[in-house]
Structure formats: structure tokens, C-alpha cells
C-alpha positions, 0 to 999 in steps of 0.5 A, a space after each residue: 500500500 502507500 507510504 507517503 512521507 510528508 513534511 507538515 503537520 498531520 493536522 494541516 496537510 498544508 503542502 504535498 510536495 514533501 512526500 517520498 516515493 510511494 513504497 507499496 507494502 502489503 502489511 501497511 495500508 495506511 499513510 505514514 506522515 512525518 511531522 516536520 512543521 515545528 522544525 520548519 517553523 523554527 528554521 524559518 524563525 531563525 532566519 526571518 527578518 520580518 519580511 512579508 510578501 510584497 506583490 511585484 509590479 508585473 509591468 516593470 521591465 525588471 519583472 520577474 525578480 531574480 531567482 533567490 536560492 542558496 546551497 543547502 547542507 544535508 541536514 537542511 535538505 533532510 528538513 525540507 525533504 524528509 525522504 532523504 533520511 527516511 528512504 534508502 532510495 533517496 540521497 542528498 545532492 548539492 545541486 538537486 537537493 535530493 536525488 535517486 540513489 544509483 543502481 537501485 532495483 526493487 519490485 513493488 506490488 501494485 494490484 492496479 498495474 496490469 502486471 500486478 506491480 512495477 520495478 523501480 530501477 535506476 542507472 549509475 546516475 540515479 535516473 529511471 532507466 534500465 540502461 546507462 547514459 550513452 558514452 558517445 553523445 547521440 544525435 539527439 539527447 533529450 533530458 526530462 525532469 519532473 516529480 514522481 509523476 514523471 519518474 513513474 509509478 510504472 515500469 521504466 519502459 512505460 514512462 512518458 520519457 520512454 514513450 517519447 524516446 520511441 516516438 523520436 527514434 521512429 522519426 530519426 530513421 538512421 540517427 541515434 536518440 536518447 531520452 533521459 528520465 531525471 524525474 524524481 519524487 518530491 521534486 519541484 521548481 527549485 529542484 528542476 533548476 538543480 537538475 539542469 545544473 547537475 546534468 548540463 555536462 551531458 549537453 542535452 539538445 532539449 530540456 523538458 521541464 514537466 511542472 505538476 500543478 498539484 503540488 509543485 507550486 506550494 511545495 516550492 513556496 516553503 523553500 522560497 520563504 526560507 530563501 527570502 527570509 520570510 515568516 513561516 507559513 500559516 497553519 490552521 488545523 481546523 481545516 481538517 479533522 483529526 482522524 484517519 483519512 479514508 483509504 480510497 481518497 487518501 492519496 488525493 490529499 497530498 497529490 492535490 488538495 493540500 495545495 489548495 489548503 496551503 494557499 487558502 491558509 496563505 493567500 498572499 503566496 498565490 501571487 508569490 508562486 506565480 512570481 517564483 514560477 516566472 523567475 525559475 523559467 527565466 533562470 532556466 531559459 538563461 542556463 539553457 541558452 548558454 548551452 545551446 539547449 532547447 527548453 520546453 516547459 510542460 504543464 501537467 494538471 492534477 487529477 481533479 482539474 485534468 479529469 473532473 468527471 472521473 474524480 468527482 466522487 473522490 473530490 466530494 468525499 475528501 472535501 467533506 472530510 477536510 471541511 473545505 469550501 468549493 471556493 478553495 479549489 482550483 488554485 492550480 488553474 489560476 497559477 498555471 494560467 498566469 505562469 503560462 501567459 508569462 511564458 507566451 509573452 516572453 516567447 518561451 516554449 511551452 505546452 499545456 496538457 489540460 486540453 488533452 487530458 480533459 478530452 481523454 475518454 479513459 482514466 489517466 491516473 491510478 485510482 489507488 494513488 492518483 499518480 499518472 497511470 500507463 495511459 497517462 504516461 503514453 499521452 504525455 509522451 505523445 503530446 510532447 513528441 507532437 509538440 517537439 515535432 511541430 505538429 501539435 494541435 493548437 
């Protein structure tokens, strides 16, 4: 079953980005939560200089503000990413903060998968691949990053990166193609910058950044508050009852609803999250331009915004349990709309997957843990392929 490691109080579930890869264990049907809220607040209070968030004038030529980040030692990374000290497959990394361990290989039973389970296997660089990175640079090398959705709750061959590689290879004829899956559970906006820095030496021709709308924005806000020396985030425990989560909908909370709760508690961070997304985008565009790498941003919507009819019942049950108002929902769409508009205005290449997901007739997420399922990975790979080739539907 699911083993989710979160970084916030069980009463608040304010952020969902800080949970480890789901470790499926037959003897443990519950959600394991690591409460780091007190430590996080203490770390923020030790650095704070009393600054709140001041909205930035987006008509200013200097917009967006420069990205603020700094190196983190291992102890601090363990505070913000509990998976590093509670999960043998996750390691500290000075660039990415956290990464997959190399040569990890384990089978996880998962009844919903057609094979009854899936294998988490990494190569020497900790990428989700059954093989090693080519020693001789191929004619086309694509580096893909994202969170656990991109990494895949599926076989390596079924991931969106593998789907993309097969499709590009079919186009390439006699040319060599390599698509590297650098996605990792618990990653978000700051990690994606570190991913490119770590693997820039591979000189990828294309860097695909898949931003998951369900928790990437709220997840990044904790580090953004820390880096900018802002006060700790607000927690209002009354937004969720003190009792065990219903198993049938438990994973929807960290996958999506906790981000809505976070921004309901910290409304000023909605604009801050947009600004952060824009700052990260400019930072990556400059890094990629220096290397001559094509950059593509892809927006992956969360389940209830991607396929509302499929997950309507789950959403209604969880909202009732968490005592949430409908007005708190959908913040991911607002942030995504503003961020994608910024990319369009700046001429930065991007792909919004919401139309494709909403038009799909089959479920694209697993019902038991709400990650992308095999069909979802296939659709993501196909849409990215079509976009890179230039014939994606508009």
C-alpha cells in the first residue's frame, strides 16, 4: 500500500510536495506522515527578518525578480525533504537537493498495474532507466525532469520519457536518440533548476521541464520563504479533522488538495508562486541558452482539474472530510494560467496538457494513488513528441 512521507503537520496537510516515493507494502495500508512543521517553523524563525510578501509590479521591465536560492547542507535538505533520511532510495545532492540513489532495483506490488506491480530501477546516475547514459553523445539527447509523476509509478519502459524516446527514434530513421528520465519524487521548481545544473555536462539538445500543478507550486513556496527570509507559513488545523483519512481518497490529499489548503491558509503566496514560477523559467531559459539547449516547459494538471468527471466522487468525499469550501479549489488553474501567459509573452516554449487530458475518454491516473497511470504516461509522451515535432494541435 502507500507510504507517503510528508513534511507538515498531520493536522494541516498544508503542502504535498514533501512526500517520498510511494513504497507499496502489503502489511501497511495506511499513510505514514512525518511531522516536520515545528522544525520548519523554527528554521524559518531563525532566519526571518520580518519580511512579508510584497506583490511585484508585473509591468516593470525588471519583472520577474531574480531567482533567490542558496546551497543547502544535508541536514537542511533532510528538513525540507524528509525522504532523504527516511528512504534508502533517496540521497542528498548539492545541486538537486535530493536525488535517486544509483543502481537501485526493487519490485513493488501494485494490484492496479496490469502486471500486478512495477520495478523501480535506476542507472549509475540515479535516473529511471534500465540502461546507462550513452558514452558517445547521440544525435539527439533529450533530458526530462519532473516529480514522481514523471519518474513513474510504472515500469521504466512505460514512462512518458520512454514513450517519447520511441516516438523520436521512429522519426530519426538512421540517427541515434536518447531520452533521459531525471524525474524524481518530491521534486519541484527549485529542484528542476538543480537538475539542469547537475546534468548540463551531458549537453542535452532539449530540456523538458514537466511542472505538476498539484503540488509543485506550494511545495516550492516553503523553500522560497526560507530563501527570502520570510515568516513561516500559516497553519490552521481546523481545516481538517483529526482522524484517519479514508483509504480510497487518501492519496488525493497530498497529490492535490493540500495545495489548495496551503494557499487558502496563505493567500498572499498565490501571487508569490506565480512570481517564483516566472523567475525559475527565466533562470532556466538563461542556463539553457548558454548551452545551446532547447527548453520546453510542460504543464501537467492534477487529477481533479485534468479529469473532473472521473474524480468527482473522490473530490466530494475528501472535501467533506477536510471541511473545505468549493471556493478553495482550483488554485492550480489560476497559477498555471498566469505562469503560462508569462511564458507566451516572453516567447518561451511551452505546452499545456489540460486540453488533452480533459478530452481523454479513459482514466489517466491510478485510482489507488492518483499518480499518472500507463495511459497517462503514453499521452504525455505523445503530446510532447507532437509538440517537439511541430505538429501539435493548437
